[in-house]
N, C-alpha and C positions, 0 to 999 in steps of 0.2 A: 518188301524185303523178303517175308516167308514164301510169298509167291514165287519168287526167284529161285530161292533156295530149294523149295519143294519141288523144282524140275529135276535136279540133281539124282541121279540114279543111286537107289542105297546100295548097288554095287560098287559105287565109286570107279567106275570103268571108262568114265569119259562120256559115256552117253545119258541121254535123259530119260527120266521116270516115264515109262510108258503107261498111259492111262486108258488106252483103248486101240481097237484095231483101225479104225477109220479115222479119228481125232486123237493122234496119239499125244500130243503134248497137254491137252486139257481134259480129253475125253469127251463126253457127250455134251456136257455143258460147263462152263467156266465157272458156275455157281456151286456145282457138286465137286469141282476141283478144290475150290477154296475152303470148302466145308471139311475136307480132309485135314486141313492144318490150322483152321481157326482156333483149336485149343493150344496149340502149342504157341501160336501168337499171343492169345490173351494171356497164358502163364509168362510168356516173356514180359509183356506189357507190365503185368503185375509185380513182377520182379523189378525191372529197369526204372519204374517210376519212383522208386525209393533210392536211386543213385544217381551221381552227376551227369550220367548219359542222358538222362530224360529229357533236360533242357536242349542239348544237341539235337537229339532225335525230333524234337518239336519244333525245329527251326524251321522256317521258309527260307527260300532261297535267298531273297534279299538279305534276311539277317544274318544268313551264312555268309554272304559274300563282305558285309559289314564288319562281322566278328573276325572274320580270317580274309587280310588283304589280297592274298592272292591263294586262288584256288586251281592246283594243276591237276591233269587228268592226262590219260594215254588212252587213244582210240585204237582199238584192236581189229585185226582183220577177222572176218568171218572165217571160221575154220570149216575146212571143207572135208567131210567124212571120207575115209578110205578104208576098204575091206582089207581086213587081215585075216589069214585062213591060219587055223591051227598048225605049229609047226613052221610056220613061214617067218624068217628074219625080218626084222625092220630096217 
């Protein structure tokens, strides 16, 4: 969960967080990328383990389907980036 959330640009501009010039999504190594947010994830886990959400987050997919008879989801199309120039109307 934190891995995917960390991809969000700090500017919240619809772009991803750029980690490098060559491998933009994760930078030079996936391990280095994950080390950037591990403290946030550990703090979150320390907090959530004392809440009712802990059991939910620990569920395996089979347990999840047994607990919630219907699981609905929506598949979304991949977004295609479009260049927008300053002053251009969308």
